C-alpha positions as CSV (number, residue, x, y, z in Angstrom):
1,X,-7.5,-10.7,11.7
2,X,-6.7,-7.8,14.1
3,X,-3.9,-6.4,11.5
4,X,-5.3,-5.9,7.7
5,X,-1.3,-6.2,6.1
6,X,-1.4,-4.4,1.9
7,X,1.8,-4.3,-0.3
8,X,0.5,-1.7,-2.2
9,X,2.2,-1.6,-6.0
10,X,1.1,0.9,-8.9
11,X,1.6,1.9,-12.5
12,X,3.3,-1.2,-14.1
13,X,2.6,0.5,-17.2
14,X,3.5,-3.4,-18.7
15,X,3.1,-4.4,-22.8
16,X,2.7,-7.6,-24.8
17,X,6.1,-7.4,-25.2
18,X,8.3,-8.8,-22.1
19,X,10.6,-6.2,-23.5
20,X,9.2,-2.9,-24.4
21,X,10.8,0.2,-22.5
22,X,9.0,3.0,-21.0
23,X,10.9,6.1,-20.2
24,X,14.0,4.1,-20.9
25,X,13.0,1.0,-18.5
26,X,11.4,-1.9,-19.4
27,X,8.8,-2.4,-17.5
28,X,7.8,-5.8,-16.9
29,X,11.4,-7.3,-15.4
30,X,11.4,-3.8,-13.8
31,X,7.8,-5.0,-12.2
32,X,9.0,-8.5,-11.3
33,X,12.1,-7.1,-9.6
34,X,9.9,-4.8,-7.6
35,X,8.1,-7.5,-6.0
36,X,10.8,-9.8,-5.8
37,X,11.8,-7.2,-3.6
38,X,8.6,-7.3,-1.7
39,X,8.3,-10.6,-1.1
40,X,11.7,-11.2,0.3
41,X,11.3,-8.3,3.0
42,X,7.3,-7.8,3.3
43,X,5.8,-11.3,3.0
44,X,3.0,-12.1,2.8
45,X,0.9,-9.4,3.1
46,X,-3.3,-10.3,3.5
47,X,-3.8,-9.0,0.1
48,X,-2.1,-6.8,-2.6
49,X,-3.7,-3.8,-3.9
50,X,-3.0,-2.5,-7.8
51,X,-3.8,1.5,-8.0
52,X,-4.2,1.4,-12.2
53,X,-2.2,1.5,-15.4
54,X,-1.4,-2.1,-15.3
55,X,-0.3,-1.6,-18.7
56,X,0.5,0.8,-21.7
57,X,-2.3,1.5,-23.7
58,X,-1.9,-2.4,-24.5
59,X,-3.7,-5.1,-23.4
60,X,-1.7,-8.1,-24.7
61,X,0.4,-6.7,-21.2
62,X,-2.5,-8.0,-18.7
63,X,-1.4,-11.6,-20.0
64,X,1.7,-10.8,-18.5
65,X,-0.3,-9.4,-15.0
66,X,-2.2,-12.1,-14.8
67,X,0.6,-14.8,-14.8
68,X,2.9,-12.7,-12.4
69,X,-0.2,-11.8,-9.9
70,X,-1.8,-15.2,-10.2
71,X,1.3,-17.4,-8.6
72,X,1.6,-15.1,-5.6
73,X,-2.3,-17.2,-4.4
74,X,-3.3,-14.0,-2.5
75,X,-6.3,-12.0,-3.5
76,X,-5.1,-9.4,-6.2
77,X,-7.1,-6.2,-5.4
78,X,-7.4,-4.0,-9.0
79,X,-8.5,-0.8,-10.6
80,X,-8.2,0.4,-14.1
81,X,-6.5,3.3,-14.9
82,X,-5.7,5.8,-18.1
83,X,-3.3,3.2,-20.0
84,X,-6.1,0.6,-19.1
85,X,-8.7,-0.7,-21.2
86,X,-11.4,-1.2,-17.9
87,X,-13.2,-3.5,-20.5
88,X,-10.4,-5.7,-21.9
89,X,-8.7,-5.9,-17.7
90,X,-11.9,-7.2,-16.7
91,X,-12.3,-9.8,-19.1
92,X,-8.7,-10.8,-18.4
93,X,-8.9,-10.6,-14.7
94,X,-12.2,-12.4,-14.4
95,X,-10.8,-15.4,-12.4
96,X,-9.5,-15.9,-9.1
97,X,-7.4,-14.1,-6.8
98,X,-7.9,-10.6,-8.5
99,X,-10.5,-8.9,-7.7
100,X,-11.7,-5.5,-10.4
101,X,-13.4,-2.7,-8.2
102,X,-16.2,-3.2,-6.1
103,X,-15.3,-3.7,-2.2
104,X,-13.7,-6.3,-0.3
105,X,-13.9,-6.5,3.6
106,X,-11.1,-7.7,5.3
107,X,-10.8,-7.8,9.4
108,X,-12.3,-4.5,10.2
109,X,-11.6,-3.0,7.1
110,X,-13.6,-2.6,3.7
111,X,-11.2,-1.5,1.0
112,X,-13.4,0.2,-1.8
113,X,-12.1,-0.1,-5.2
114,X,-13.1,3.0,-7.8
115,X,-12.4,3.5,-11.8
116,X,-11.6,7.2,-12.2
117,X,-11.1,6.4,-15.6
118,X,-12.0,9.0,-18.5
119,X,-12.8,7.0,-21.9
120,X,-9.7,9.1,-24.1
121,X,-8.6,10.9,-21.3
122,X,-5.5,11.3,-19.1
123,X,-7.3,13.7,-16.6
124,X,-10.2,11.3,-14.1
125,X,-13.9,11.7,-12.9
126,X,-16.1,9.4,-11.0
127,X,-19.0,8.8,-12.6
128,X,-22.5,9.5,-10.8
129,X,-23.3,6.4,-10.7
130,X,-19.3,6.0,-8.4
131,X,-20.1,8.4,-6.1
132,X,-23.3,7.1,-5.3
133,X,-21.8,3.5,-5.1
134,X,-19.0,4.8,-2.7
135,X,-21.5,6.1,-0.8
136,X,-23.5,3.4,-1.0
137,X,-20.3,1.0,0.3
138,X,-19.5,3.6,2.8
139,X,-23.0,3.8,4.3
140,X,-23.4,0.0,4.5
141,X,-20.6,-0.7,6.7
142,X,-20.3,2.2,9.6
143,X,-19.0,-0.6,12.2
144,X,-16.4,-1.1,9.3
145,X,-13.0,1.3,9.2
146,X,-12.5,1.8,5.3
147,X,-9.6,2.4,3.3
148,X,-11.1,4.0,-0.5
149,X,-9.2,4.1,-3.6
150,X,-8.4,4.9,-7.2
151,X,-6.2,6.0,-9.5
152,X,-6.1,9.7,-10.0
153,X,-5.2,12.5,-7.3
154,X,-7.8,14.4,-5.6
155,X,-5.8,16.8,-3.8
156,X,-3.4,18.9,-5.9
157,X,0.2,17.7,-6.0
158,X,2.3,20.8,-6.7
159,X,3.0,20.1,-9.7
160,X,1.3,22.2,-12.9
161,X,1.0,19.8,-15.6
162,X,0.3,17.3,-12.8
163,X,-2.8,18.6,-12.0
164,X,-4.3,19.3,-14.7
165,X,-4.5,15.7,-15.9
166,X,-6.1,14.7,-11.6
167,X,-9.1,14.0,-10.9
168,X,-11.3,16.4,-12.0
169,X,-14.4,16.2,-9.4
170,X,-12.3,15.7,-6.8
171,X,-14.4,18.3,-4.7
172,X,-17.4,15.5,-5.2
173,X,-15.4,12.7,-4.5
174,X,-14.0,14.7,-1.0
175,X,-17.8,15.9,-0.6
176,X,-19.1,11.9,-0.2
177,X,-15.8,11.0,1.7
178,X,-16.3,14.0,4.2
179,X,-19.9,12.5,5.0
180,X,-18.4,9.4,6.2
181,X,-16.4,9.0,9.4
182,X,-15.7,5.9,9.5
183,X,-13.2,6.6,6.2
184,X,-9.5,6.5,7.6
185,X,-7.4,6.1,4.0
186,X,-7.6,7.7,0.4
187,X,-4.8,5.7,-1.9
188,X,-4.3,6.5,-5.1
189,X,-1.4,5.7,-8.4
190,X,-0.7,8.3,-11.4
191,X,1.5,10.6,-10.1
192,X,4.7,8.3,-9.8
193,X,6.0,9.5,-6.1
194,X,5.2,9.8,-2.8
195,X,3.2,11.4,-1.0
196,X,1.7,11.2,2.3
197,X,-0.9,13.7,4.5
198,X,-3.6,14.6,6.6
199,X,-6.7,15.7,5.4
200,X,-9.6,16.4,7.7
201,X,-8.1,13.7,10.2
202,X,-8.0,10.9,6.7
203,X,-4.9,9.6,5.6
204,X,-4.1,10.5,2.3
205,X,-1.0,8.2,0.3
206,X,0.4,8.4,-3.0
207,X,2.9,4.9,-4.3
208,X,5.5,5.0,-6.8
209,X,5.4,3.3,-9.6
210,X,6.8,0.3,-10.4
211,X,9.3,1.8,-13.3
212,X,9.9,5.8,-13.8
213,X,9.2,8.2,-11.4
214,X,7.8,11.7,-12.3
215,X,9.8,15.0,-10.7
216,X,8.2,15.9,-7.7
217,X,6.6,19.8,-7.8
218,X,7.1,20.3,-11.8
219,X,5.6,22.8,-14.0
220,X,6.4,20.2,-17.0
221,X,6.8,17.0,-17.6
222,X,10.3,15.5,-16.0
223,X,11.3,12.7,-15.1
224,X,12.2,11.6,-11.4
225,X,15.8,9.9,-10.5
226,X,14.3,7.7,-7.9
227,X,14.5,4.0,-8.7
228,X,10.6,1.6,-8.4
229,X,9.2,1.9,-5.7
230,X,5.8,0.3,-3.5
231,X,4.3,0.8,0.0
232,X,3.2,-1.3,2.6
233,X,0.2,-0.4,4.7
234,X,-0.4,-2.0,8.2
235,X,-4.5,-1.4,8.6
236,X,-5.2,-1.4,12.1
237,X,-8.6,-2.7,13.8
238,X,-8.4,0.8,15.9
239,X,-8.7,2.4,12.1
240,X,-5.0,3.6,12.4
241,X,-2.8,3.1,9.2
242,X,1.2,2.0,9.7
243,X,2.7,2.9,6.1
244,X,6.2,2.4,5.1
245,X,7.1,3.7,1.3
246,X,10.2,0.7,-0.1
247,X,12.5,1.7,-2.9
248,X,14.1,-0.7,-4.7
249,X,17.8,-0.3,-4.7
250,X,18.2,-2.6,-7.5
251,X,17.0,-2.2,-10.9
252,X,15.2,-4.2,-14.2
253,X,18.0,-7.0,-15.2
254,X,20.3,-6.6,-12.2
255,X,21.3,-3.2,-12.2
256,X,22.1,-0.7,-9.7
257,X,20.6,2.4,-8.5
258,X,22.2,4.0,-10.6
259,X,20.4,3.1,-13.5
260,X,17.4,4.2,-12.9
261,X,19.2,7.7,-13.2
262,X,19.9,7.7,-16.7
263,X,16.1,6.6,-17.6
């Protein structure tokens, strides 16, 4: 394939209960509304990418995730976030079409899925083994462009409270990235907002949550008035990345965009 198309969703924060609210939003209907919008507008991708916090500290939520995404009949590439339970996540998603962690090759691209979670902490860190595995994944496919995915942000978001719970060893991580010229992009979740920048020619991208958003550049925790969102990615054979950020105009349960402002 000359172009690899991904739909990036992140931070759905599901519960076992279908009607459970997080910051005023019913997370399951919100995810379903976001996915329905993507299926109307940008379908089908070659794979769906979900970068963590699939559940909100409730492993029973994985059953909803499995049901919703299995119906798509597309590869679903996943990695854990700080609200996930990685062992339960791997167990519950140990079936097709789910891929949890590791690497996936699509077209001219290698997609690397990292686990940056620390048990009991909102912040993230990549273990020595994870950094070694990242180096091996990049070094073993120098002919492929690479997209590296994790949950925690590896660069500051200019938000004091949020940057306290980012990737603790970002310098080590970026040191590995800098050794491999085939890396074209880094994608993450966790921050519940959009981010798009370049660092040494590598595209840096964060995507809003499928539920509530965090206020950008906030000193202390605060919610934004933006609705749920997702990102489309077109990974070109020449290594370039085209992306579009999509905000959901209609909220879960059929509410208008203004309903999200009250969350």
